C-alpha positions in Angstrom: 0.4 0.2 -0.2 1.3 2.8 -0.5 0.5 6.7 0.7 0.8 10.6 1.4 0.8 12.2 4.6 0.9 15.8 4.1 1.7 16.6 7.4 5.7 15.7 7.3 6.0 16.4 11.3 3.2 13.7 11.5 4.9 11.5 9.0 8.2 11.7 10.9 5.9 10.0 14.8 4.2 7.1 12.5 8.0 6.1 11.4 10.0 7.3 14.9 6.3 4.9 16.7 6.5 1.5 14.7 9.9 0.9 13.9 8.0 -1.3 11.4 10.1 -2.3 8.6 7.0 -3.3 6.4 6.6 0.8 7.4 9.3 3.0 5.0 9.6 6.0 3.5 9.8 5.9 -0.7 12.7 7.1 -2.3 12.6 8.1 -5.2 15.5 7.0 -7.3 16.4 9.2 -10.1 17.8 7.7 -13.6 21.0 9.4 -14.6 23.0 8.1 -17.6 26.6 8.9 -17.0 28.0 9.8 -20.7 31.7 9.2 -18.8 32.9 7.8 -21.5 37.1 8.6 -23.4 36.8 6.6 -26.0 36.0 7.5 -30.4 34.1 4.4 -31.2 35.6 2.8 -34.6 32.8 2.3 -35.7 28.2 2.4 -34.2 27.5 0.1 -31.7 25.7 -2.9 -33.5 22.5 -4.3 -31.8 21.4 -8.0 -32.1 18.1 -8.3 -30.9 14.7 -6.0 -30.8 13.0 -7.5 -28.2 12.2 -5.6 -25.0 16.2 -5.5 -23.9 18.0 -4.8 -27.3 14.8 -2.3 -27.9 15.4 -1.0 -24.4 19.0 -0.5 -24.9 18.8 0.8 -28.6 16.2 3.6 -27.4 18.3 5.0 -24.9 22.2 5.1 -26.9 19.9 6.6 -29.4 18.4 9.0 -27.3 21.7 9.4 -25.9 23.3 10.5 -29.7 25.3 6.6 -29.9 23.4 6.4 -33.5 22.9 2.8 -32.8 22.5 0.0 -35.7 20.3 -2.7 -35.3 19.4 -6.4 -36.6 16.4 -8.1 -36.1 15.8 -11.4 -38.2 11.7 -10.5 -37.7 9.7 -8.4 -39.2 8.0 -4.7 -37.7 5.8 -5.6 -35.4 2.6 -4.0 -37.5 3.6 -6.9 -40.2 4.8 -9.6 -37.6 0.6 -9.6 -36.0 0.3 -10.0 -39.0 2.0 -13.0 -39.9 1.2 -14.2 -36.4 -3.0 -13.6 -37.0 -2.4 -15.8 -39.9 -0.3 -18.5 -38.3 -3.0 -18.7 -35.9 -5.8 -19.0 -38.4 -3.8 -21.7 -41.5 -0.7 -23.3 -40.2 1.7 -21.9 -42.0 4.6 -20.8 -40.1 7.3 -17.8 -41.2 10.0 -19.3 -39.7 11.7 -15.8 -38.6 8.5 -14.4 -37.6 6.2 -15.1 -35.5 5.3 -15.5 -31.2 8.5 -15.1 -30.7 11.3 -13.3 -33.8 10.1 -9.9 -34.4 10.6 -6.5 -33.3 9.4 -6.2 -29.7 10.3 -9.8 -28.8 9.0 -12.7 -27.2 6.8 -10.5 -24.9 4.8 -8.7 -27.3 2.1 -11.5 -27.7 1.9 -12.2 -23.7 0.2 -10.8 -21.3 2.8 -7.7 -21.1 3.0 -8.4 -17.0 5.3 -5.2 -16.2 6.4 -6.5 -12.1 10.0 -7.8 -11.5 12.0 -8.6 -8.2 14.8 -6.9 -9.2 16.2 -5.0 -6.4 16.3 -1.5 -8.2 19.3 0.8 -6.1 19.9 3.1 -9.6 16.3 3.5 -10.9 15.9 1.0 -14.4 13.3 -0.4 -13.0 10.5 3.1 -12.8 13.2 4.6 -16.3 12.1 1.4 -18.1 7.7 2.0 -16.5 9.4 6.5 -17.3 9.7 5.9 -20.9 6.3 2.8 -21.6 4.7 5.6 -20.6 6.2 7.9 -22.5 5.3 6.2 -25.9 1.7 5.7 -24.4 1.1 3.1 -21.9 -1.4 4.0 -19.1 0.6 5.6 -16.1 -1.6 4.0 -14.1 1.3 1.7 -14.2 4.2 3.6 -12.3 2.7 3.2 -9.3 0.1 -0.4 -10.1 1.9 -3.1 -7.5 1.3 -5.6 -10.7 1.3 -3.5 -13.5 0.0 -4.6 -16.9 -0.2 -3.6 -20.9 -1.4 -6.7 -22.4 -0.5 -7.2 -26.4 -3.0 -4.6 -27.8 -1.0 -2.0 -26.1 2.7 -3.5 -25.6 2.8 -3.0 -29.5 1.9 0.2 -29.6 4.5 1.2 -27.5 7.4 -0.4 -29.2 6.6 1.2 -32.5 6.3 4.4 -30.7 10.2 3.5 -29.7 11.0 2.3 -33.2 10.0 5.8 -34.6 11.9 8.1 -31.9 15.0 6.0 -32.1 14.8 6.4 -36.3 14.3 10.0 -35.3 17.1 10.6 -33.1 19.9 8.2 -35.5 19.1 4.6 -35.2 19.3 2.8 -38.1 17.7 -0.4 -37.5 17.8 -3.4 -40.2 15.3 -6.3 -40.5 14.9 -9.5 -41.4 18.4 -9.3 -41.1 19.7 -12.6 -39.3 23.5 -12.6 -38.1 24.7 -15.9 -39.2 28.3 -15.6 -38.2 30.4 -13.6 -35.3 34.4 -12.6 -36.3 36.6 -12.2 -33.7 40.4 -12.2 -34.8 42.5 -12.5 -31.2 39.6 -12.8 -29.0 38.4 -9.6 -30.0 34.7 -8.8 -32.0 35.4 -7.7 -35.2 32.2 -8.1 -37.1 29.6 -9.6 -37.6 27.7 -11.8 -41.0 24.1 -10.5 -41.9 22.0 -13.4 -43.6 25.0 -15.6 -44.5 26.4 -13.2 -47.2 27.0 -9.6 -45.4 30.3 -8.7 -43.1 29.5 -5.9 -40.9 32.4 -5.0 -39.3 32.2 -4.0 -35.3 34.0 -3.0 -32.5 30.8 -3.7 -30.0 27.9 -6.0 -30.2 25.1 -6.4 -27.6 24.0 -9.5 -28.2 20.0 -9.9 -26.4 19.1 -12.3 -29.0 16.1 -13.8 -27.0 15.4 -17.2 -25.1 14.2 -18.5 -28.9 17.7 -18.4 -31.2 19.3 -21.5 -30.3 21.0 -21.4 -34.5 22.8 -18.3 -32.8 23.4 -20.0 -28.9 25.0 -22.7 -31.5 27.1 -20.9 -34.0 27.9 -18.5 -30.6 29.4 -22.3 -28.8 31.2 -23.3 -32.4 33.3 -19.3 -32.2 33.8 -21.6 -28.2 32.4 -18.3 -26.7 32.0 -19.3 -22.7 28.5 -20.6 -21.9 27.2 -23.1 -19.6 23.8 -24.6 -19.9 21.1 -23.6 -17.2 18.8 -24.6 -15.0 14.8 -23.5 -16.6 11.5 -24.8 -16.4 9.0 -26.5 -18.3 5.4 -27.5 -18.2 1.9 -26.9 -19.3 -1.0 -24.7 -20.0 -4.1 -24.9 -16.7 -7.5 -23.1 -18.3 -10.5 -22.6 -15.2 -13.4 -20.2 -16.7 -12.0 -16.8 -15.2 -15.5 -16.4 -13.8 -14.3 -19.7 -11.4 -11.2 -17.9 -10.5 -12.6 -14.3 -9.6 -15.5 -16.1 -7.3 -12.2 -18.3 -5.6 -10.4 -14.8 -4.5 -13.7 -12.3 -4.5 -15.6 -15.2 -3.0 -18.6 -13.2 -5.3 -20.7 -14.3 -8.2 -19.8 -11.7 -10.2 -17.1 -9.5 -9.7 -18.5 -6.2 -11.7 -16.9 -3.7 -12.9 -15.0 -2.3 -9.9 -12.5 -5.7 -9.8 -10.2 -7.0 -12.1 -10.3 -9.7 -14.0 -8.6 -12.6 -10.7 -4.7 -13.7 -11.0 -2.9 -15.9 -9.0 1.0 -16.9 -8.0 1.2 -20.8 -6.7 3.9 -22.8 -5.9 4.8 -25.6 -4.7 7.7 -28.9 -3.4 7.7 -31.8 -4.1 8.3 -34.7 -1.8 11.0 -35.4 -4.0 12.0 -32.3 -4.0 10.8 -30.8 -7.9 9.7 -26.5 -7.9 6.3 -26.7 -9.0 4.4 -23.3 -9.3 2.1 -21.2 -11.4 4.0 -19.2 -14.4 2.8 -16.1 -16.6 -0.8 -16.1 -15.4 -2.9 -14.4 -17.7 -6.6 -13.5 -16.1 -9.2 -13.2 -19.2 -6.5 -14.6 -21.7 -5.3 -17.1 -24.2 -2.8 -20.0 -24.8 -1.6 -19.5 -28.6 1.2 -21.5 -30.3 3.8 -20.2 -30.0 6.5 -22.4 -32.2 8.7 -21.0 -34.3 10.6 -24.4 -36.1 9.3 -26.5 -37.8 7.8 -29.8 -36.9 8.3 -28.5 -33.3 5.5 -26.5 -31.0 6.2 -24.9 -28.1 2.7 -22.9 -26.6 2.4 -19.4 -24.2 0.2 -17.2 -22.8 -1.5 -14.1 -24.1 -4.2 -11.5 -22.7 -5.2 -7.9 -24.0 -5.2 -5.1 -22.4 -8.2 -5.6 -21.0 -8.5 -9.5 -20.1 -11.7 -9.7 -20.8 -11.2 -13.8 -22.4 -13.5 -15.9 -20.8 -11.2 -18.6 -19.2 -7.5 -18.0 -17.2 -4.6 -19.8 -17.5 -1.8 -20.2 -16.4 1.9 -22.2 -17.3 2.1 -24.9 -14.5 5.9 -26.0 -14.9 8.1 -27.8 -13.3 11.7 -27.3 -12.6 14.5 -29.8 -14.4 18.6 -29.3 -14.4 21.2 -31.2 -15.4 20.1 -34.0 -14.5 16.8 -33.7 -16.3 19.2 -33.7 -19.4 21.1 -36.2 -19.5 24.4 -34.3 -19.8 25.8 -31.0 -18.7 26.3 -29.5 -22.3 25.8 -26.2 -22.8 22.9 -26.6 -25.2 21.8 -29.5 -23.4 18.8 -28.1 -22.1 18.3 -26.8 -25.9 18.0 -30.5 -27.5 15.8 -31.3 -24.1 13.2 -28.7 -25.7 13.4 -29.2 -29.2 12.7 -33.1 -27.9 9.4 -32.1 -25.9 8.2 -30.2 -29.0 8.5 -32.6 -31.2 6.5 -34.8 -29.4 4.0 -31.6 -29.0 3.8 -31.6 -32.6 3.5 -34.9 -32.9 0.5 -35.5 -30.0 -1.2 -32.7 -32.3 -0.4 -33.2 -35.7 0.6 -29.8 -35.8 -2.2 -28.4 -33.7 -1.9 -27.3 -30.1 -3.1 -31.2 -28.3 -5.3 -30.4 -25.3 -6.7 -32.6 -22.4 -8.8 -32.7 -19.3 -7.7 -32.9 -16.0 -8.9 -36.4 -15.3 -8.1 -37.9 -17.9 -4.1 -37.1 -17.6 -4.0 -38.5 -14.3 -6.9 -41.2 -14.6 -9.0 -40.8 -12.7 -12.1 -38.5 -11.5 -14.6 -37.7 -9.5 -13.7 -33.8 -8.9 -16.2 -32.0 -10.1 -18.0 -29.7 -7.5 -16.5 -26.6 -8.5 -16.3 -27.2 -12.6 -19.4 -29.0 -12.7 -19.3 -29.8 -16.8 -16.5 -28.9 -20.1 -16.1 -25.6 -20.9 -14.9 -23.6 -24.6 -11.1 -23.9 -24.5 -9.9 -20.1 -25.2 -6.9 -20.2 -28.0 -5.3 -19.4 -30.8 -4.6 -21.4 -33.5 -5.5 -24.8 -34.5 -5.9 -27.5 -31.1 -7.6 -30.6 -30.8 -7.3 -33.3 -28.2 -4.9 -36.2 -27.2 -3.0 -37.4 -25.1 -0.4 -35.4 -23.3 0.7 -38.2 -20.5 3.6 -39.6 -23.0 5.4 -35.8 -23.1 6.9 -35.5 -19.8 9.1 -38.4 -18.2 7.2 -40.1 -15.2 9.3 -38.4 -12.4 8.0 -34.6 -14.5 4.9 -36.2 -14.8 5.1 -37.1 -11.0 5.9 -33.9 -9.8 3.1 -31.7 -11.9 0.4 -34.2 -10.9 1.6 -33.7 -7.0 2.0 -30.0 -7.5 -1.4 -29.3 -8.4 -3.0 -31.1 -5.9 -1.2 -29.4 -3.7 -2.5 -26.6 -5.3 -6.4 -27.7 -5.5 -5.8 -27.3 -1.6 -5.5 -23.9 -2.1 -7.4 -23.0 -5.0 -10.7 -24.4 -4.3 -11.3 -27.0 -7.8 -8.1 -25.7 -9.3 -7.6 -30.3 -9.4 -11.0 -30.5 -11.1 -11.8 -32.9 -13.5 -13.1 -30.5 -16.4 -9.7 -28.4 -16.0 -7.6 -28.0 -19.6 -4.4 -29.1 -20.1 -2.1 -27.6 -22.9 1.3 -28.5 -24.1 4.5 -27.8 -24.3 5.4 -25.0 -22.2 8.8 -25.1 -23.3 10.0 -21.7 -23.0 10.1 -20.2 -20.2 13.2 -18.7 -19.5 16.6 -19.1 -22.0 18.0 -23.1 -21.6 21.9 -21.4 -21.4 24.1 -19.0 -20.0 26.2 -17.0 -21.6 29.2 -16.0 -20.0 30.2 -11.8 -18.8 32.1 -10.7 -16.0 31.6 -8.0 -14.2 31.2 -4.8 -16.7 29.1 -7.3 -18.7 31.7 -8.3 -21.3 32.2 -11.4 -22.4 35.3 -13.1 -22.0 35.3 -11.8 -26.0 36.0 -8.3 -25.7 33.5 -6.3 -27.7 30.9 -9.0 -26.9 28.2 -7.5 -25.0 25.4 -10.8 -23.6 22.3 -9.1 -22.9 18.5 -9.9 -21.4 17.4 -13.1 -21.5 18.3 -14.9 -24.2 21.6 -14.2 -22.4 20.5 -16.5 -19.5 20.7 -13.0 -17.1 16.8 -12.0 -17.0 12.9 -13.4 -16.9 10.0 -11.5 -18.4 10.2 -7.7 -20.1 11.0 -5.6 -17.4 13.7 -7.2 -16.3 15.2 -7.8 -19.7 14.7 -4.2 -20.8 16.0 -2.8 -17.0 19.6 -5.4 -18.7 19.4 -3.2 -21.6 19.8 -0.2 -19.9 23.0 -1.4 -17.8 24.5 -2.6 -21.1 23.9 1.1 -22.6 25.2 2.8 -19.7 28.7 1.1 -19.2 28.7 2.0 -23.5 28.5 4.9 -21.6 31.2 5.1 -19.4 33.5 4.4 -21.6 33.1 5.3 -25.3 32.2 8.8 -26.1 29.3 9.6 -28.9 
């Protein structure tokens, strides 16, 4: 709860009397980009990827006069939206213009959550939200405890940021995949675009996103230090939004005064595996989020109004090298691909779904959800048997977690809850190593954002982009 006391002396009395860590004076941190660099740039800074990390890094550098050059494998957000909607309609996948790739990154087709648990001693979180508002997001995100703007508003803010960057002198190249790197004496000297054009470089910001598997492989073959990272996989679970509203608000009709209710759940199984809800989308959709041929991945998405009939959330289980069967840096990618290939085959290219009681092989819990309901899904779907997706241990963890969640939210594990698979892109399966000034062992290469393994979500990735911009500004002058 945030509140203001007009009488400053009364404020002091309350703070002294309570002596509670739960009651503190809010001290806003003003964000400042320290432009103290003394080195001349031989080439304009290059940013690979235009998701939140690359976008906010580019926005900050552009405004400061550094005129970055950005290479994005996908299309402008307006064209990308058309491609994605066409994919959901007819199943034609474009491998570089989809839910994962294109201007705005994977978060463009999400709930547009802007909260983060990262401590913000430098004011980056506030700066990210301020920039969003500066580009058309509603002002209430500056003070909401759980800010979100939805996929519809997010796409418009992305376009606004891009237009300002172009005005400030940035260069943005779309449908431009980085296919190789030039490295000499452990220093990056250039990049290759679309297997053809060589671009000289001295500063390359790797904001590639968590699904740029081909780029991870290229970096690995160049011996860029990286390690496999633990992440989580699972399935999307749908309930009627009115059921979640009833449980959370204790009333049949939330009316117009209350937003669509949400939840956040976590459990630990007897085998010590974490199970938790992820990217909960009130009034949202399950969407086909695939980016590779013959592989299928899903995600959750809401519009700003959160007014779809169903609530959905991923219920995911933590997975480690023990599950991958290897400690190879790319083992997590192989693990993801195996799951996505299974999901694709189960649905014959459509999203495979299943009622929860069919997944468990048990029935009888119909106290809250008494009959089947229509799923809210973007993309084709088909009823299938999801039990073959996961190993026995992961599947058992899912059921154990669901049982615990059913004890917290009545009806959560009822028979007719709808499962969909597979949720495999929760975070990057790789961490590209960097030092205390955000630089790789290969000089001039700056791993950045979620794809590099240093963020989890729109805001934290954007904050990491700001951090990289700060490093550039402290080293070089524009």
